[in-house]
N, C-alpha and C positions, 0 to 999 in steps of 0.2 A: 469424432476424434480429432477433426481438424483444429478444434479449439486449443488442443495441447501442442500444436506445432511450434508456436513461438517459444515455449518453455523447453521443449525437447532440444531445440537448437542451442540453448544455453548449456546443455550437458556436454557439449564438445570441449568447453574450457575446463571441465572437471572430469574428463573421461578416465583419468588414471585412478583417482580416488573412488569413483563410482564402480569402475571395473574391479578394483581391488576389493571393494565391499562385496561384490557379487562372488568373486573367487573365494573369499573367506566364508561367505554364506554356503557356497557349494561344498567347501571343505567341511564345515560344521555338519551339513546334511549327510555327506558321505560318511563322516565319522559316527553320526547318530544311527543311521541305517545299518552300517557296518557293525556297530557295537551289538545291536540287538540280534542281527543275523548271525554273527560269529558266536555270540553267547548262547543262542538257541542250539546251534550245531554242537558247541563245545559241551554243554550240559548233557545233551543227548548222547554224544559220542563217548563222554566220560562214563555215563551210566551203562552203556552197552559194553564198554571196555571193562568195567568193574565186574561184569557178570560173565566174562569170558577170559580166556587165557591172554587176551590182548592187553590186560592190565599191566603185564610186565613190560611190554614194549611200547605202550601208548605214550606219546609225547604230550605231557600235560603243560610243560613249560612255555612252548612256543604259542599255543592258543591263548594261554593265560596272559602272556606278555602282550599279545595282540589286543586282548580285551582291555588291559590297562592303558596301552598306548592309544587306542581309540577313545577311551573315556577322557583321557587327558587332552587328546586332540579336539574332542568335542567342546570341552570347557574352554580351552584356549581359543578355538575357532570362533565360538559364540561371542566371547568377550572382544576378540579382534574385529569381528564383523560389526559388532555394535559401535565400537569406537570409530572405525574407518568409515563405515557407511553414514553414520550420524554426523560425523565431522564434515564429510563431503556434502551431505544434504544441507547442513546449517550454513556452510559457505555458499551453496547454491541459492538458498533463501535469502541470504544477505545480498547477494549480487542481484537477485530478483527484485528485492525491495528498492535498491539503488536504481535499477533499470526502470521500475515502475515509477519511481519519483521523478526521474528525469523525463519520462514521457508525460507525467502529470503536470509538471511545472509550466510548460509552454501552453497548456490548455486553460490556465488561469487567466482571467476570470471567464473567458468565453465559453468553452465547451462544458465546463463543470459548474457553470453558474447556477444550474437548476439542481445540483446534487447537494444533499445536506451534509453537514460535518460528520454526523454519525455514520452516514453511508460511506463516505470517503475513508473514514477511520476503519470501518469494517473491511473495506477492500484492501487497504494497506496492511492490515493485521491478519484477520481471519481468513480472507481469500487467498492471500499469499501463503499462509501457513498450510492451507488445503493442498497446495502444490507439492508438498512432501509426499503425499499419497502416490503421486505419479511414480516416484522411484522406489520408496520404501514399501508401498503396498501393492504396486501394480507391476512395474517393470522388473524389479529384482526378483520377486517371488516367481513370476512366470518364467523368466529366463533360467533361474536356478532349478525350478521344478522340471523344465524341459530337458536340461542337461542331466539332472538326476535320474529321470525316468529312462533316458537313453542309456546311461551308464549301468543302471541296475538291470535293464533288460539284456544288455550284452553280457553282463556278468552271469546272470542266471541262464542265458541261452548257452553259455559254455558248458554247463552241466546237463541241461535238457532244453533243447531248442524250442519245442512246442510249449512247454510250461512257461519258459521265459517270455516267449512271444505273446502268449495269452495274458499274462499279468501286465506286460508292457502295453498291450492294446487296450486293456481296461483302464489302466492309469492314464494313458494318452487320451482316451475318450472322455474320461471324467475332467481332464485338464482343459479340454475344448468346451464341453457342454456346461460344466459347473459355472464358470464365469459368465457365460451368456445368460443362463437361467437367473442367477442372482443379480446380474446387472439389470435385467428387465424387472425383477421384483423390487429392487431398491432404487430404480431410476427416479420415479416420481417422488418418492419420499425424500430422496437425497436432494432433489431440487428444492422441495419445500423446506427442508432443514436449513439449507444455505439462506434462503430468503427470510425465514423466520429468525434466524440468527442475526441477520442484518437489521430486521425490524426491531428486535429486542434492544440492540445497541442504540438505534436511533431514538426509540421511545424513552429509553433510560437516560440518554444524554439530554433529551428535551425536558424531562422531569427534573434532572439535576440543575441545568442551566437556568431554568425559569421557575425554580421552586418558590422563591420569594413572592413573585407575582401570582403564581397559582394559589398559594395560601391566602393572599390578600383578596383575591376575587373568588375564592370558594371553589376553584376548579381543580384543586390538588388531587382529590379522590378520583375524579374522572381520568386524569392522566395516569394516576397510580393503577387504576383498573386496566388501562390500556397496556401497561407493562405486564400485569398479571395475566391478561388474555394472551399476549404474545408468548409469554413464558409457558403458558399451558400448551400452546400449539407446539412450541419447540420441544417440550418434554414428551408430547405425544409422538413427535417424529423420532426422538431418541428412543422411545419405547419400541416403536416399530423396527428400528435398526437393531435393537438388542434382541428382539424376537427373530429377525432374519438371521442374525449371527448364530443364535442358538439352533435354529432350524438347519442352517448349513452345517454346523458341527455334528448335529444329531444324524443328519442324513449321511454324512461322510462316515460316521461310525457304523451306521447300518450297511453302507456299501462295503466298508472294510470287512465287516463280519461275513457278508455274503461272498465277497471275493476270497476270504480266507477258507470258508467252507468249500468253495469250488476248487481251489488249489489243493486243499487236503484230499478231497475226493479224487482228483485227477492224479495226485502223487501217491495215493495209498498203495498202489501196486509197485512202487519204486520209482526212482529218478534215473533217467538216462538209460533205461533198459536193465538196470540193476535191481536186485531184490530189495525190499524195504529196509532202509538203513538210516542213520542220522541225517542224511541229506534231505529227508522228508521234513525234518524239523527246521533245516536251513531255509527251505522254501516257505514254510509256514511263517517263521519269524520275519523273513524278508518281506513277505506280504503284509504282515502287521506293521512293520516299520515304514513300508513304502508310503503309507497314507499320510505320514508326516509331511511329505512333499506337498500335499494338496490342501493341508489345513489352512494355510494363509490365503489361498486363492479365492474361495467363495466370499469370505468376509471382506476381502479387499475390493472385489468387484461390486459389491453392494454399495461401496463408497464412490464408485466411479461417477454416478449421477451427481453426487455432491461436488466432486472435483471438477466435473465438466461445467457445472453451473458457476462455480467460482472462476473457472477459466474464462467463461463468457463475460462475466462481470468485469474481470480484469482487462480483457480484450477491448471492452468498450472504451477504456482509457488508453491502452497501449497501441491500439490500431487506429485511434482517432487522429485526425489531421488538425493541427492548431490553426485557428482562424487567422493568426498573425505569424508570419515567418520572417525573422530577421536575417539579413545577409551576415556571413561569417566575418567579412571585413568591410568596413564602411566608415570612413572618417568625415568630419566636418570640413567644408571647403574653406572656411575662414573662422577667425576668432571674433567676428562681429556677431554677437549672439542675439540677433533679431529673430522675431517669430512672425510667420505669415500664414494666415488662414485664407485660402483662395477658393471661394464658392463651395464651401464645405457643406455637405448634407449627410445625414446619418440617421438610420433607424435601427432599433433592435430587432433581432430575428423574430421574437414573439409578438411584435406589434406591427401594425400596418402603417401607422402614421409616423411621419419623420419627427425625430426629437430635435435635430438641427437642420435648418432650412437655408440654403444658399447663404452661408455665413462668411463674411469677408472682414478681416481684421489684420492690420499691420502693427506690430509692437516693435518699436525701435530698441536697439541694444541699450541697456542701462536705464530704461524708462520704467515707470510704474503705471500699470493699467488695472483699473478695477472693472470687473464684469458684474453688473448688478441686475438682480432679477428675482422674481418670486420662486418659491420652491416648486420644482417640476418644470422650470423654463428651459432647462438644458445646460445650466452652468457647469455642474460637475461632469457632464458628459464631455464638455470641451476639454476638461482637464484629463480625462481618461483617453480621449483621442490624441491629445498632445503627448501623453505617456505611452501611446500606442497599445493600449489594452485591446483596442479594436481598430480597424482600418475604416476609413471613410467610404461611404457608398458612392459619393460623388465629390469632386474637387480634390484638393491636396493641401497638405500642411508641411511647412518647411521651417527648419531651424538653422541659422547661420547660412541662409541661401542654399541649404541642402535639404532635399526632400526627406521626410521621415523614413520612407521605404528604402533609402540608400544608406541609412545610418545603422551601424551594428548595435546590438542591444547594450553591450558594455559601454560604448561611447555615449549612447543615449542616456543611460542611467548615470554616468559620470557627469553629464551636462546639466541634469535636472535634479533639484531637490523639491520634495513635496511635503508640505505640512497640511495634513488633512484635518477635518473636523473630528474624525475618529482616529486618535493616536493609539495604536495597539501596544500594550506593554507586555512583553514576553515574560514567561515564567523563568526567571533567572536573576542574577545580580544586577544592581544598577549599572555596573561596568559593562556587563553583557548587552544591556539595553542601549548603551551609548556607543560602544565600540562597533556595533553593526554598521554605523555610518562611517567609521574610520578605524579599521582593524588595527592599524599600527599606532594608534594614539597612545601616548604615555599617560600614566595615572595623573600626573600634574596637569596635563592638558584637559583631561576629563573633569578634574576638580575646578579648573579655571572656567570652563564653559558652564558648569552648573552655577557658579557664582554669577557669571554674566546674565543668566536667564532668571536669577533670583531663586534658585533652588538650594542655597547653601545649607538650609536646614536638613537636607537629605544627607549631608556629609557628617552629621552627628552620629554618635554611637559607632556603627561598623563602616561608615563612610561609603565608598563606591562598591563595597562588598555587601551592602544591604540587599537582602532578598526582596524582589518585587513580584507581583502577580499572585497566583494561588499559593496559600500558605505563607505569604510574606506581607510586606507593607502595602496597603491599598492607597493609591494616589487619587486625589480629587481631580475633577475635570480640568481645573486650571493648572494643576501640576503636570497633568498628562500633556497639555498643550505646550507647556514649557519644555518638557522632555522632547517633544517633536521639534520645537525650535532649536534646542540644543543639538539634536541630530543634524538638522539643516545647517547649522553653523559649522559643526565638525565636518560635514560633507563638503562644504564650501564650493558648491556648484555655481556656475555663472547664471543659471536660470532658477528662480524660485517660484513655485506654484503654491498658493495659499488657498485651500478650499474650506470656506467657512470656519476659519481657525478660532473665531470668537463665539461661535454658536453655543448657547446654553450657559454662557459666563455671566457673572454679575458686572455691573457697570465699572467698578473699580478694577477687577481682574482684566476686564476687556481693554481698559485704557492702558494698563500695564503691558498687556500683550502687544498693543499697537505701538507703544513706545519702544519695545524690544525690536520690532520690525524696523523702525526708523533708525535705531542705532546700529544694528548688525547686518542689514541688507543693503548698505549703501554701495552704489555702483553696480548692483545686480539688475538683471532684467526680471521684473516682478510682475506676475499676474495674480490679482487678488480677487477671489471669488466671494461674493457675499450677497445677502439679501437685506442687510442692515446698513443704515446710512451713518456709518461710523468711520472716521478717518479718511473720508473720501476727498476732502479739501486738499490733502497732500498728494493726491494722485495726479500724474501727468495727463491722464485720459480716463474717461469714464464711458463704459458702454452699457446701456440699458437694454436688456434683451427681453423679449416676450415671445413665447412659443417657438423658441429656437432661432429667432431672427433679431437683428439689431433694430430696436425702435428709436433710440436716440444715441448720439455719440458726440463727445467733446470734453472739454475740461470742466471742472466744478463750476466756475464762474460762467462759462459759456452756456452750460445747460440751465443754469439759473436764469440768465438773461433770455433764454429761449422761451421761458414761461410755458413749458410743455410738461410732460409726464413726470420728469425728474423734479421740476419745480413744485409740482403739486405734492409729491412724496415728501419733499424737504419741508413744505409748509405744515405737514401734519406732525412734525417733531415738536 
């Protein structure tokens, strides 16, 4: 149960709504039990009075008014309880999602690098939704039932202490035993249900995202069968849950019948030392109604295993410590935006070999440096270290003579713009995709930057309100790169990092992209990552790296005169 502690602490902020919901649930339960109890006594008492001289003096109006009042109270209480408790629960789940996302964001990409998109989506949606069981199915029913049993026991003990105590003891015993039994019965199945629900979302997302490739390579049926197999397992878990729910309700009905038989047998000679009278019916109907308190308990606790599994999956994110922690306040020491790598070494957690080895590089403010190397030589890792996705294992990196570890995240992001080889286009309007770089940009400013990067054709038809992404206009590789450049221009950071921005482009588009860099990034400190020998003659410095270390360094002409590795690569063009 320790897994639920982080979520129970969130209840403090919504204590009023949650308490009001339990109070209304208790009121509804009180009205429901009282209605059946009073009705049983009223019918019996009316029948006895009709057969005796008491029919002249029997007060029919007061019990009749009580029955109607309890009926209206039950209806109003049930409606109010649903509104109040669900409203409080939805607010709690909203806050929990925000809380979860705030914990998740600092873990990207380090801690969650090995988690698949479908699994993260399942945690954010299904596992968070499962947390509503804690209040609606566990906490509220148990608290309300406990108070209901205590109240009913005191009420019946007023008329007959032994009978009231017997019924209260039976109900209390069932309240303690029933949840434990059905938690044990449903624990393993609940854990499997949560896991299979996640697996179904992951396999379905894999099939949807890669459907075209799966069809082309004849693997679509195998992936579809994986979905069906996972679905079959999930349906089997749901079938077991349904059986357990039916068993719980059936056994409670049996316990209700046995308890009713016992109470009738004990009350047959009269209640409270009096001869048999309508009070026997009151105890009988109170016994029948009392089991309404226990009906939600067993079904709720069979879901406890599922809830605890979801809580553990959420805790893997919530309780995880980010690999990189930024200081809350940390500004740059100067506006001379140089970059310095000082004996930097780095390796990923899942590899033993270093990706970057004793790397030293100084980039003057306003200069352009190209880092050239084959795929896998560590070029992109340098960009990620500079953006502080990870911290170095050895050595240090500084910007404007300030160590990265002393710069706040906000200042670092404002200082750097990145144009990567994979520009993500969000599902939204063209305006949404550009304004993320500059939220306060005007429409005219957005249109102007699109013209600058050669995307004026996107302004046709709906203009910047054109929908992009799924269900909207699909952009080519070159158009996506230009959107990335447009974002960098809007962001207007003093440092520009270009990570393979021309990868996969044709020669004409590649030349256009390079011309855009020359036009719009004048005066910026630029690091250009590439494995292609394009536009390197315009760079102030070129670093050729192999296996994470600098093999050659100098200007374009200097490296050609050196007749080394760079010269041989250039000769192959």
